[in-house]
C-alpha positions as CSV (number, residue, x, y, z in Angstrom):
1,M,-0.1,0.0,-0.1
2,L,2.8,2.4,0.9
3,F,4.4,1.5,-2.3
4,L,1.3,2.6,-4.3
5,K,0.9,5.6,-2.3
6,R,4.7,6.7,-2.8
7,F,4.3,6.6,-6.6
8,G,1.1,8.7,-6.7
9,R,-1.7,6.2,-6.7
10,R,-4.2,6.6,-3.7
11,V,-5.0,3.1,-2.3
12,P,-9.0,3.3,-1.5
13,S,-10.1,2.2,2.0
14,V,-12.1,-0.7,0.1
15,V,-8.8,-2.0,-0.9
16,A,-6.7,-1.4,2.2
17,L,-9.1,-2.6,4.6
18,P,-8.9,-6.2,3.1
19,I,-5.3,-6.0,2.8
20,V,-4.9,-5.2,6.7
21,L,-7.5,-7.9,7.7
22,G,-6.0,-10.4,5.5
23,G,-2.6,-9.8,7.0
24,A,-4.2,-10.0,10.6
25,L,-5.8,-13.3,9.6
26,V,-2.6,-14.7,8.4
27,I,-0.9,-13.9,11.6
28,V,-3.6,-15.5,13.6
29,A,-3.4,-18.6,11.6
30,V,0.4,-18.6,12.0
31,W,-0.2,-18.6,15.9
32,A,-3.0,-21.2,15.8
33,L,-0.9,-23.5,13.7
34,S,2.4,-23.0,15.5
35,G,0.8,-23.9,18.9
36,I,1.4,-20.5,20.6
37,G,-2.1,-19.1,19.7
38,G,-3.1,-19.4,23.6
39,L,-0.1,-17.6,24.7
40,A,-0.5,-14.9,22.0
41,L,-4.1,-14.5,23.0
42,D,-2.9,-14.0,26.6
43,I,-0.5,-11.5,25.9
44,V,-2.8,-9.5,23.8
45,K,-5.7,-9.7,26.6
46,H,-3.1,-8.6,29.4
47,M,-1.9,-5.8,26.9
48,V,-5.3,-4.0,26.6
49,L,-5.3,-2.0,29.7
50,P,-1.6,-0.8,29.7
51,V,-1.8,0.1,26.1
52,A,-5.0,1.8,26.6
53,T,-3.8,3.7,29.6
54,L,-0.4,4.8,27.8
55,T,-2.1,5.8,24.6
56,L,-5.1,7.8,26.3
57,I,-2.8,9.7,28.6
58,S,-0.1,10.4,25.9
59,F,-2.1,11.3,23.1
60,A,-4.9,13.2,24.6
61,G,-3.2,16.7,24.5
62,T,-2.0,16.1,21.0
63,M,-5.6,15.4,19.9
64,L,-6.5,18.8,21.6
65,L,-3.5,20.4,19.8
66,T,-4.6,19.1,16.6
67,R,-8.2,20.4,16.9
68,N,-7.0,24.0,17.9
69,S,-4.3,24.1,15.3
70,M,-6.6,23.0,12.6
71,L,-9.2,25.8,13.7
72,E,-6.5,28.4,13.8
73,T,-5.1,27.4,10.5
74,I,-8.4,27.4,8.8
75,R,-8.9,30.9,9.6
76,E,-5.8,32.0,7.7
77,D,-5.8,34.1,4.7
78,Y,-4.3,31.4,2.2
79,V,-7.1,29.1,3.3
80,M,-9.8,31.5,2.8
81,A,-8.2,32.4,-0.7
82,A,-8.2,28.6,-1.6
83,R,-11.9,28.6,-0.7
84,A,-12.6,31.8,-2.7
85,K,-11.0,30.0,-5.7
86,G,-13.6,27.4,-5.6
87,L,-11.6,24.6,-4.7
88,P,-13.4,21.6,-2.9
89,D,-13.3,21.5,0.8
90,K,-11.6,18.2,1.0
91,Q,-8.5,19.6,-1.0
92,V,-8.6,22.9,1.0
93,R,-8.7,20.9,4.2
94,D,-6.0,18.3,3.2
95,R,-3.6,20.4,1.1
96,H,-3.7,23.9,2.4
97,A,-5.0,23.7,6.2
98,A,-3.6,20.2,7.5
99,R,-0.2,20.4,5.9
100,N,0.6,23.8,7.7
101,A,-1.1,22.7,10.9
102,M,0.9,19.7,11.1
103,L,4.4,21.2,12.3
104,P,3.2,21.8,15.9
105,I,1.2,18.5,16.1
106,V,4.3,16.5,14.8
107,T,6.4,18.2,17.6
108,S,3.7,17.4,20.2
109,L,3.7,13.8,18.9
110,V,7.5,13.5,19.7
111,Y,7.0,14.7,23.2
112,S,3.9,12.5,23.6
113,L,6.1,9.4,22.4
114,I,8.9,10.4,24.9
115,F,6.3,10.6,27.6
116,A,5.2,7.2,26.7
117,I,8.5,5.8,27.0
118,D,9.2,7.5,30.5
119,G,5.6,6.9,31.6
120,S,5.9,3.4,30.8
121,V,7.8,3.0,34.0
122,I,4.7,3.9,36.1
123,I,2.2,1.9,33.8
124,E,4.5,-1.3,34.2
125,S,4.9,-1.1,37.8
126,V,1.1,-0.6,38.2
127,F,0.0,-3.5,36.0
128,S,3.2,-5.7,36.9
129,W,4.0,-6.1,33.2
130,P,7.8,-6.8,32.9
131,G,9.5,-4.3,30.4
132,T,12.1,-1.5,30.0
133,G,10.3,0.5,32.7
134,M,10.0,-2.1,35.3
135,T,13.6,-3.2,34.6
136,L,14.6,0.2,35.0
137,L,12.7,0.7,38.3
138,Q,14.0,-2.6,39.6
139,A,17.7,-1.4,38.9
140,V,17.0,1.8,40.6
141,R,15.8,0.1,43.5
142,S,18.7,-2.4,43.8
143,E,21.3,0.5,42.9
144,D,22.6,-1.4,39.6
145,L,24.0,1.6,38.0
146,P,25.4,-0.3,34.7
147,L,21.8,-1.3,34.0
148,V,20.5,2.2,35.0
149,M,22.9,4.0,32.6
150,G,22.0,1.6,30.0
151,A,18.4,2.2,30.2
152,M,18.6,5.7,30.4
153,L,21.2,5.4,27.1
154,F,18.3,3.3,25.5
155,I,15.7,5.9,26.4
156,G,17.9,8.6,25.3
157,T,18.8,7.3,22.3
158,L,15.1,6.7,21.2
159,S,14.3,10.3,22.0
160,L,17.1,11.4,19.7
161,L,16.0,9.3,17.0
162,A,12.3,10.6,17.4
163,H,13.9,14.3,17.2
164,V,15.8,13.3,14.2
165,I,12.6,11.7,12.4
166,V,10.8,14.9,13.3
167,D,13.5,17.0,11.7
168,V,13.2,14.8,8.6
169,L,9.4,15.3,8.5
170,Y,9.5,19.1,8.9
171,V,11.4,19.4,5.6
172,Y,8.8,17.1,4.1
173,L,5.6,19.2,5.6
174,D,6.9,22.5,4.9
175,P,9.1,23.0,1.8
176,R,10.0,26.3,3.4
177,I,12.3,24.6,5.9
178,R,15.8,23.6,4.5
179,Y,18.8,22.2,6.5
180,Q,22.2,23.0,5.0
């Protein structure tokens, strides 16, 4: 699907939905045939609450920012001019308003992602789910400095990688931004 979109063809949702559902069915079939289906289902059941908690906490502010940014951008002169030219509302919304409203949203998404990584310490300890956050918490409690430093290095590397990706996305979203 990404291949088709990359080369200028839009993938309709009528085509994309069966592809995604077919892929999910293949994964479920592989789990069932390999004998780990019960284990995989158990993992999915136990991940619902932690993932929902992290998602709702992390991205609620981003959704509010998205709404406010779009409302602010829609009132700009160039959006009004595009409407006055008679362009369809979808084109005005997608090409003129959304693209310019995405810059603060992308920045907010990076901070939400970093918060989700850092907040996983609390979520994993509340839900007793073994992961990077729980390992970091146990390392701090037992004063295992090499493990704490390694976990901090891992989290810091993910944060830096997220910021590099945002810088690349800025160039794609706003052609006026150029890096020398």
